[in-house]
PLY file of the C-alpha trace (Angstrom):
ply
format ascii 1.0
element vertex 145
property float x
property float y
property float z
element edge 144
property int vertex1
property int vertex2
end_header
-72.98 -59.49 -34.37
-70.49 -62.37 -34.02
-71.96 -65.34 -32.82
-73.04 -66.29 -29.35
-71.56 -66.23 -26.77
-69.03 -63.39 -26.38
-66.56 -63.54 -23.85
-65.04 -60.08 -22.27
-62.06 -60.32 -20.05
-60.85 -57.89 -17.94
-57.64 -57.53 -14.99
-57.24 -55.91 -12.23
-54.57 -55.19 -10.03
-53.85 -53.55 -6.62
-51.37 -53.82 -3.80
-52.02 -52.92 -0.10
-52.42 -49.41 -0.95
-52.53 -48.44 -4.53
-55.52 -47.84 -6.69
-56.82 -50.38 -8.83
-55.23 -51.05 -12.35
-58.09 -52.01 -14.54
-57.17 -53.81 -17.85
-58.58 -55.82 -20.77
-55.99 -56.81 -23.83
-56.46 -53.84 -27.26
-57.51 -50.95 -24.30
-55.56 -48.53 -22.40
-55.65 -49.13 -18.86
-57.16 -46.96 -16.18
-57.26 -46.87 -12.59
-60.55 -47.05 -10.09
-61.15 -46.59 -6.75
-63.73 -46.81 -4.35
-65.80 -43.41 -3.95
-66.01 -41.11 -1.59
-69.05 -42.76 0.30
-67.11 -45.40 0.66
-64.29 -43.96 1.79
-62.73 -43.29 -1.77
-60.64 -40.30 -2.82
-63.44 -39.53 -5.28
-61.08 -38.59 -7.97
-61.16 -41.19 -10.34
-63.34 -44.28 -11.34
-65.33 -46.28 -8.78
-66.69 -49.55 -9.71
-70.25 -47.92 -8.80
-69.72 -44.93 -11.50
-68.35 -47.57 -14.11
-71.29 -49.93 -13.81
-74.20 -46.53 -14.17
-71.84 -45.38 -17.15
-72.36 -49.18 -18.23
-76.03 -48.82 -18.15
-75.88 -45.14 -19.92
-73.78 -46.32 -22.49
-75.62 -49.33 -23.40
-78.86 -47.78 -23.70
-77.49 -45.57 -26.35
-75.59 -48.15 -28.05
-78.40 -49.91 -27.82
-80.63 -47.71 -29.58
-78.39 -46.67 -31.61
-78.81 -50.39 -33.32
-82.61 -50.05 -32.60
-82.95 -46.82 -34.32
-80.79 -48.07 -37.55
-83.16 -51.15 -37.58
-86.49 -48.56 -37.39
-84.76 -46.53 -40.67
-85.36 -43.17 -37.64
-83.42 -40.00 -38.42
-82.02 -38.86 -35.43
-79.48 -36.22 -33.98
-78.16 -36.54 -30.93
-79.23 -38.58 -28.07
-78.25 -37.63 -24.09
-78.43 -40.34 -21.08
-78.19 -39.45 -17.46
-78.43 -41.97 -15.19
-78.65 -42.09 -12.10
-78.37 -45.86 -9.87
-79.39 -46.21 -6.07
-77.22 -48.26 -3.82
-79.76 -49.32 -0.76
-79.20 -51.85 1.64
-81.90 -54.76 1.26
-81.91 -57.60 3.40
-78.59 -56.50 5.09
-76.89 -56.40 1.53
-75.76 -53.82 -0.52
-76.82 -53.29 -3.96
-78.26 -50.69 -6.53
-81.54 -51.11 -6.43
-82.75 -49.08 -9.40
-81.03 -47.12 -12.69
-82.72 -44.20 -12.89
-82.43 -43.18 -17.11
-83.55 -39.86 -18.37
-82.87 -39.42 -22.15
-83.06 -36.51 -24.35
-83.35 -37.89 -28.10
-82.91 -35.12 -30.70
-84.75 -35.38 -34.06
-84.91 -33.36 -36.68
-88.53 -31.21 -37.64
-90.97 -33.83 -39.53
-90.10 -36.55 -37.35
-92.47 -39.40 -36.26
-92.08 -38.86 -32.54
-94.36 -41.56 -30.83
-91.81 -44.18 -32.99
-89.32 -42.20 -31.42
-90.44 -42.81 -28.10
-90.92 -46.01 -28.70
-87.55 -46.79 -29.79
-86.75 -45.15 -26.82
-88.97 -47.76 -24.81
-87.32 -51.00 -26.29
-84.14 -50.09 -26.16
-84.46 -49.72 -22.08
-86.25 -52.59 -22.78
-83.43 -54.34 -24.95
-80.24 -53.00 -22.62
-78.24 -56.28 -22.32
-76.82 -54.35 -19.03
-79.82 -53.77 -17.46
-80.95 -57.65 -18.52
-78.35 -58.73 -16.65
-78.68 -57.02 -13.18
-81.02 -57.46 -10.24
-81.90 -53.86 -9.88
-84.61 -52.74 -11.97
-84.27 -49.32 -14.81
-86.74 -46.83 -15.08
-86.79 -44.57 -17.94
-87.91 -40.93 -18.31
-87.98 -40.02 -22.06
-87.73 -36.51 -23.97
-88.46 -35.97 -27.34
-86.56 -32.67 -28.66
-87.60 -31.39 -32.00
-85.16 -29.13 -34.17
-85.60 -27.25 -37.05
0 1
1 2
2 3
3 4
4 5
5 6
6 7
7 8
8 9
9 10
10 11
11 12
12 13
13 14
14 15
15 16
16 17
17 18
18 19
19 20
20 21
21 22
22 23
23 24
24 25
25 26
26 27
27 28
28 29
29 30
30 31
31 32
32 33
33 34
34 35
35 36
36 37
37 38
38 39
39 40
40 41
41 42
42 43
43 44
44 45
45 46
46 47
47 48
48 49
49 50
50 51
51 52
52 53
53 54
54 55
55 56
56 57
57 58
58 59
59 60
60 61
61 62
62 63
63 64
64 65
65 66
66 67
67 68
68 69
69 70
70 71
71 72
72 73
73 74
74 75
75 76
76 77
77 78
78 79
79 80
80 81
81 82
82 83
83 84
84 85
85 86
86 87
87 88
88 89
89 90
90 91
91 92
92 93
93 94
94 95
95 96
96 97
97 98
98 99
99 100
100 101
101 102
102 103
103 104
104 105
105 106
106 107
107 108
108 109
109 110
110 111
111 112
112 113
113 114
114 115
115 116
116 117
117 118
118 119
119 120
120 121
121 122
122 123
123 124
124 125
125 126
126 127
127 128
128 129
129 130
130 131
131 132
132 133
133 134
134 135
135 136
136 137
137 138
138 139
139 140
140 141
141 142
142 143
143 144
């Protein structure tokens, strides 16, 4: 890892009617729009779905780093995240991110260790640590032979 601080720059552009075009140097541009709940078309990523995706992505990447450092053998990690948007004191905001993760490990693996590392990944995800909303993990370990 490079020394901190790190900087991430993104540009967004739109006119009165268009979808928002999001870009960042060296990455493919993409379009976003509001979600259907806010009158958007529902056929492209929205800021809300991008935020929830960032939580899921960060959980997996954090777990990968922790598992590597802990020398845990694993096969696959699936992660579903539901972000709950609600109104608190007249302010619309995400109130919780429910993370449901299923880790597949080879037969003979230390399942307690695997579960601890999943919990550690949830605690150390820099995205959820940067948000006001809580995160809640439901972890499942699946053993395959």
